[in-house]
N, C-alpha and C positions, 0 to 999 in steps of 0.2 A: 484488419480485414481489407481495407483499401486506403486511399489517401485521406479520407475523412473519418471513417468509422474505425476506431481502435479500442482495444481492451487490454487491461492488465489481467492476465489469466494465471491462476495458481497451477502449478505442475507438480507431479510426483507425490500426490497426497497432501500437498500444502494447502493451507486455507488463509484467507485474508479478512481483515476488518478495517473499514475506513473509520478513522477516529476523529475526523474533522480537522481543525487547525489548532490543536493545543500547542503549548510550548514544548518543542521537541525534547529538550533535556529533562522536562518534568515527567515524561512518559517512562515509567519504570518497568522492570521485569514483572512486578506485581500487576501493574496496569495491563500489560500484555497478556498475563495469564488469565485475566478475567474478561477479556474482550469477547464480543459476540462474533465469532468467526463463521465464514461461509466459504464454500467452494465456488461460489458464483464469481464471474469476472467483474472487475470494476471498470466502468465506462470511462475511457480516455479519449473519446471522439473529439474531433475538432469542431464541436458544436456547443450549444448551451448545456448539453447533458454531461459535459466533461467534469468528472469528479476528481481528476488528477491535477488540480490547480496548484500553483506555487504556494507553499506553506502547509499543504495537506499532509497528514501523517497516516501511514498505512501500517497496521500491525500484521505480522506474518507468523504463522505457526507451521513449522515444517512437518512433513510426513513422519519424521522421527520424534516429533514433540518438542523441538527446540523453538526458540522465539527470536524474532528480529523486529526492528522498527525501521521504516523508511520515511524520509521527509522528501517531498517533491520540491526541489530547488528551482527547476525551470521546466517548462513544457514547450515542446516544439517538435521538429523532426526527430530530435533525440530527447530523451527524458533524463534530465539531470537530477540525481538523487544523492542524499546522504543516508548512510545506513549504520546501524549498530546491531551486532548479533550477540546472543546470550546462550550459554550452555544450559 
């Protein structure tokens, strides 16, 4: 939105679920298939409301029903992530 207010916004029918800070490798496709997804953006603002802190894991369900998981590695001007996709 601006230099302070930012969001991770799902596009193209995708939905997101913030899973907290679990061990990334322990988040399985089964875990992703049962997550509580929403089309709402996740707050990534440069404020205390930022939910995209290092170590956070975000589940993704695409508009075509596929799954992915994202781990936030670093937060700043650029968002550093690790991701895994599933068929």
